[in-house]
matplotlib code that plots the C-alpha trace (Angstrom):
import matplotlib.pyplot as plt

x = [0.1, 2.6, 4.4, 1.3, 0.9, 4.3, 4.3, 1.6, 2.9, 6.4, 4.0, 2.4, 5.1, 6.9, 4.1, 2.3, 1.3, 2.0, 4.1, 1.2, -1.4, -3.4, -2.8, -1.6, -0.3, -0.2, -1.5, -3.9, -6.0, -2.7, -3.2, -6.8, -5.5, -2.9, -4.2, -6.7, -3.5, -2.1, -5.3, -6.1, -2.5, -1.4, -4.8, -4.3, -0.3, 1.3, 4.1, 4.7, 8.1, 7.2, 9.9, 9.1, 10.9, 10.5, 11.7, 12.4, 12.5, 14.9, 17.6, 16.2, 19.4, 19.1, 16.0, 16.1, 19.1, 17.1, 13.9, 17.1, 18.1, 13.9, 13.4, 16.6, 15.1, 12.8, 9.6, 5.6, 5.0, 6.6, 4.9, 6.5, 6.1, 6.3, 7.8, 7.7, 8.7, 10.6, 8.2, 5.4, 5.2, 3.3, 7.1, 8.4, 5.5, 5.4, 9.0, 9.0, 5.7, 7.5, 10.2, 8.2, 6.0, 8.9, 9.3, 8.8, 5.5, 3.0, 3.2, 1.6, 2.7, 1.4, 1.8, 4.5, 5.0, 6.7, 4.1, 1.7, 3.4, 1.7, -1.4, 0.6, -1.9, -4.6, -1.9, -1.4, -5.3, -5.5, -2.4, -2.8, -6.0, -7.2, -4.7, -5.8, -6.0, -5.5, -5.6, -4.9, -2.8, -2.3, -4.4, -2.6, -4.2, -1.4, -2.9, -1.9, -2.2, -1.6, 0.2, 1.7, -0.8, 1.8, 0.7, -2.7, -1.6, -3.0, -6.2, -7.3, -8.4, -4.6, -3.6, -7.5, -8.9, -11.9, -10.6, -8.1, -11.2, -13.3, -10.2, -9.8, -12.7, -13.7, -13.3, -12.4, -13.0, -9.9, -7.4, -5.7, -2.6, -1.6, 0.7, 0.8, 3.0, 2.9, 5.3, 5.7, 5.8, 5.1, 7.1, 8.6, 8.1, 5.0, 3.0, 0.0, 2.7, -0.4, -2.5, 1.2, -0.4, -3.6, -2.7, -0.9, -3.7, -6.2, -3.1, -3.9, -7.0, -5.4, -5.7, -2.5, -0.4, 2.6, 4.9, 4.6, 6.4, 7.8, 9.8, 10.3, 13.6, 15.9, 17.8, 17.3, 15.7, 15.0, 13.1, 10.4, 9.2, 6.7, 8.9, 6.2, 7.9, 6.1, 8.6, 8.4, 11.3, 12.1, 12.8, 16.0, 15.6, 16.3, 19.8, 21.4, 21.2, 19.1, 16.0, 14.0, 12.0, 9.9, 9.1, 6.0, 4.9, 3.0, 5.3, 6.1, 7.9, 11.7, 13.0, 16.0, 17.9, 19.3, 22.2, 22.9]
y = [0.2, 2.5, 1.5, 2.2, 5.2, 6.7, 5.4, 7.6, 10.7, 10.2, 9.7, 13.1, 15.1, 13.7, 14.3, 16.7, 17.9, 16.6, 18.6, 18.6, 20.0, 22.8, 24.3, 27.5, 30.5, 33.9, 35.6, 34.1, 35.6, 37.4, 38.9, 40.2, 42.7, 43.3, 43.9, 46.1, 48.4, 48.7, 49.3, 52.1, 53.9, 53.7, 54.1, 57.3, 57.1, 58.0, 56.1, 52.7, 50.9, 47.0, 44.8, 40.4, 38.4, 34.3, 31.1, 31.4, 27.7, 27.4, 30.0, 31.6, 34.0, 34.7, 35.8, 37.9, 40.0, 40.8, 41.8, 44.1, 45.5, 45.7, 47.9, 50.0, 51.3, 53.2, 51.0, 51.1, 47.0, 43.3, 40.5, 37.4, 34.9, 31.4, 28.7, 30.2, 26.4, 23.5, 20.9, 22.4, 22.3, 24.5, 25.7, 26.4, 28.8, 30.4, 31.1, 32.4, 34.7, 36.4, 37.0, 38.7, 40.6, 42.3, 44.3, 47.8, 47.5, 45.8, 42.5, 39.5, 35.6, 33.7, 30.1, 27.8, 24.3, 23.2, 24.8, 22.5, 19.2, 17.7, 19.4, 22.8, 24.2, 24.1, 26.0, 28.6, 29.0, 29.7, 31.8, 33.8, 33.3, 31.9, 30.5, 33.1, 36.7, 40.2, 43.9, 47.4, 50.0, 53.3, 51.9, 48.8, 46.2, 42.8, 39.3, 36.7, 32.9, 29.9, 27.8, 25.1, 22.2, 19.2, 19.5, 18.3, 16.0, 18.2, 17.4, 21.1, 23.9, 25.5, 28.2, 29.4, 30.8, 31.4, 33.8, 34.7, 36.2, 37.7, 39.6, 41.1, 43.1, 43.2, 46.9, 48.0, 52.0, 51.4, 50.0, 50.9, 48.4, 44.7, 42.8, 39.1, 37.1, 33.4, 31.3, 28.5, 30.2, 28.9, 25.6, 24.6, 21.6, 23.0, 24.6, 22.5, 22.9, 21.3, 25.0, 27.1, 29.0, 28.7, 30.8, 33.0, 33.7, 34.8, 37.3, 39.3, 40.0, 41.6, 45.8, 47.2, 44.1, 45.5, 41.8, 38.9, 37.9, 34.6, 32.5, 29.1, 28.6, 30.2, 32.3, 36.2, 35.6, 37.7, 36.7, 36.9, 33.2, 33.4, 35.1, 38.1, 40.6, 40.0, 40.0, 37.5, 38.8, 35.9, 36.3, 34.3, 32.8, 34.4, 31.8, 33.5, 36.9, 39.0, 40.2, 42.8, 45.9, 47.5, 51.1, 52.0, 55.6, 56.7, 56.3, 52.5, 50.4, 49.8, 46.3, 46.7, 43.9, 44.5, 42.4, 42.4]
z = [-0.3, 0.8, -2.0, -4.3, -2.7, -3.6, -6.7, -7.4, -5.6, -7.5, -11.2, -10.1, -9.5, -12.6, -14.9, -14.5, -17.4, -20.9, -22.8, -25.7, -23.5, -24.8, -21.1, -22.2, -19.1, -19.9, -22.5, -24.8, -28.1, -29.3, -32.5, -32.1, -29.5, -31.5, -34.2, -32.8, -31.7, -35.0, -36.9, -34.3, -34.2, -37.7, -39.6, -40.9, -41.3, -44.7, -43.8, -42.3, -41.0, -41.0, -39.7, -40.7, -38.6, -38.9, -37.6, -34.1, -33.1, -30.0, -30.5, -27.4, -26.7, -30.8, -30.5, -27.3, -29.3, -32.8, -29.6, -28.4, -31.7, -33.1, -29.9, -31.3, -34.6, -35.8, -36.4, -36.1, -35.6, -36.2, -38.2, -37.3, -40.4, -38.3, -36.7, -33.4, -31.8, -33.1, -31.5, -30.6, -26.8, -24.6, -22.9, -26.7, -27.1, -23.9, -24.0, -27.4, -26.6, -23.4, -25.8, -28.4, -25.3, -25.0, -28.1, -27.3, -30.5, -31.5, -33.1, -34.5, -35.5, -38.0, -37.9, -39.0, -40.0, -37.2, -34.7, -36.2, -34.2, -31.5, -30.9, -31.4, -34.1, -30.8, -28.7, -31.5, -32.1, -28.1, -28.2, -31.4, -33.0, -36.5, -38.6, -41.6, -40.3, -42.0, -40.8, -42.5, -41.1, -43.3, -46.2, -46.6, -46.0, -45.0, -45.6, -43.6, -45.1, -44.0, -46.3, -44.3, -46.7, -46.2, -42.7, -43.1, -46.0, -48.4, -47.1, -46.6, -48.5, -47.5, -49.1, -48.9, -51.7, -50.3, -47.2, -49.7, -52.4, -49.4, -47.8, -51.5, -51.5, -47.2, -46.4, -49.7, -49.0, -46.4, -48.8, -52.0, -52.0, -50.1, -49.2, -48.6, -45.9, -45.4, -43.6, -46.8, -50.4, -53.4, -54.8, -51.4, -49.5, -47.2, -49.5, -51.6, -55.3, -57.2, -56.8, -57.3, -60.4, -59.0, -56.1, -58.5, -60.6, -57.4, -56.2, -59.2, -57.4, -54.7, -55.0, -55.4, -54.4, -53.5, -52.4, -50.7, -47.2, -46.4, -43.7, -43.3, -45.9, -43.5, -46.0, -46.8, -50.3, -53.0, -55.5, -58.5, -58.0, -60.9, -63.3, -64.0, -61.5, -58.3, -55.6, -52.8, -49.7, -48.1, -44.3, -42.2, -39.3, -35.5, -35.9, -38.7, -36.9, -39.6, -40.8, -43.0, -42.4, -45.1, -45.1, -47.2, -48.3, -51.2, -53.1, -52.9, -50.5, -49.4, -47.7, -46.2, -44.3, -41.1, -39.7, -35.5]

ax = plt.figure().add_subplot(projection="3d")
ax.plot(x, y, z, "-o")
ax.set_aspect("equal")
plt.show()
């Protein structure tokens, strides 16, 4: 009897919570609240300075240095392009969130393919919100898309063309230009490459599409993926210690690589 009690007591102390249990501590529904701040603060801005970062994984020291560098810059808000974690445990989500919350600026975060592992997709939904989301700042609509098709074994509408079509027409009186952001870009290992051409056709309907931004590849890349002039900017991982700042004015935009 004593042995059984001892074993139960030991199990309770060691196996308190499974790492994939969706038991999120701290702030939840982050994107919705942060988007409200961005939209209210920058609704009438003529110039926007947007920092794009990506692929934190478990490079937490590099991510902390990245946030410190971002806080030294003149920017308006930050977009994380996904892979907040490496294996999508609750601890990893909370670690990366806590680092991002030390930013002096509003931020939103997309879901990456690593963030789907285990029950990570549920943790992301609890902590950040919907996989597809959008917001408007300075008459520019930022459309953030889940493009992690292989995580569904191609059995879901990823990317979601219905969502894209809806976003191109919703609140059309409030924006003139569009930036499309995703984790995995067309023709990558995570994208549903059966619909790459259809995806490009849908992008033609985005009002004033300026460019596309993505993460996943752990590389700083500027490419004309489709060979038609639409530029795709790949954002590097935290471990490589660089990111990009996009400056948007009424005359266009510039992309600057920042090393730290």
